[in-house]
C-alpha positions in Angstrom: 22.4 -53.5 44.8 23.7 -54.4 41.3 25.0 -50.8 40.9 27.2 -51.3 44.0 28.5 -54.6 42.7 29.3 -53.0 39.3 31.1 -50.1 41.1 33.2 -52.5 43.1 34.0 -54.5 40.1 34.9 -51.4 38.1 37.0 -50.1 40.9 38.9 -53.3 41.3 39.6 -53.9 37.7 40.7 -50.4 37.1 42.9 -50.2 40.2 44.5 -53.6 39.3 45.6 -52.2 36.0 46.9 -48.9 37.4 50.3 -50.1 38.9 51.5 -51.4 35.6 50.3 -48.3 33.8 52.0 -46.0 36.3 55.2 -48.0 36.1 55.2 -47.9 32.3 54.5 -44.2 32.2 57.2 -43.4 34.8 59.9 -45.6 33.2 58.8 -45.1 29.6 59.9 -48.7 29.0 57.5 -50.4 26.6 60.0 -53.0 25.3 58.2 -55.9 26.9 54.7 -54.7 25.9 53.0 -56.3 22.8 51.8 -53.7 20.4 49.2 -56.0 19.0 47.8 -56.8 22.5 47.6 -53.1 23.4 45.9 -52.2 20.1 43.3 -54.9 20.7 42.9 -54.1 24.5 42.6 -50.4 24.0 40.0 -50.9 21.2 38.1 -53.3 23.4 38.1 -50.8 26.3 36.9 -48.2 23.9 34.0 -50.5 22.8 33.1 -51.2 26.5 33.0 -47.4 27.1 30.6 -46.9 24.1 28.5 -49.8 25.4 28.4 -48.3 28.8 27.3 -45.0 27.4 24.5 -46.6 25.4 23.3 -48.3 28.6 23.9 -45.2 30.7 25.7 -47.5 33.1 27.9 -45.6 35.5 30.3 -48.4 36.6 31.0 -49.3 33.0 31.5 -45.7 32.0 33.8 -44.8 34.9 36.0 -47.9 34.7 36.5 -47.8 31.0 37.0 -44.1 30.8 39.9 -44.3 33.2 41.3 -47.5 31.7 41.0 -46.0 28.2 43.1 -43.0 29.2 45.8 -45.2 30.8 45.9 -47.7 27.9 45.8 -44.9 25.4 48.9 -43.2 27.0 50.7 -46.5 27.0 49.8 -47.3 23.4 51.0 -43.9 22.3 54.2 -44.4 24.2 54.7 -47.9 22.6 54.2 -46.5 19.1 56.5 -43.5 19.7 59.2 -45.3 21.6 58.7 -49.0 20.9 
């Protein structure tokens, strides 16, 4: 049961982030994004991914893998174009 709750939570938190990520990727507008916040957030997501790998916890691994890819792209765009 807890695995299902984790999968639902992982899905919802990842999907909630996706529209903003997609908009930023499409428009390439990173002007209103805080570089410091994205550095901290991306680092935190990376730590959650490593933690999930240590626990072998599928919901944590899936959610943070996808989110790390999206935040990484946005962070790279912010550094290059910000």
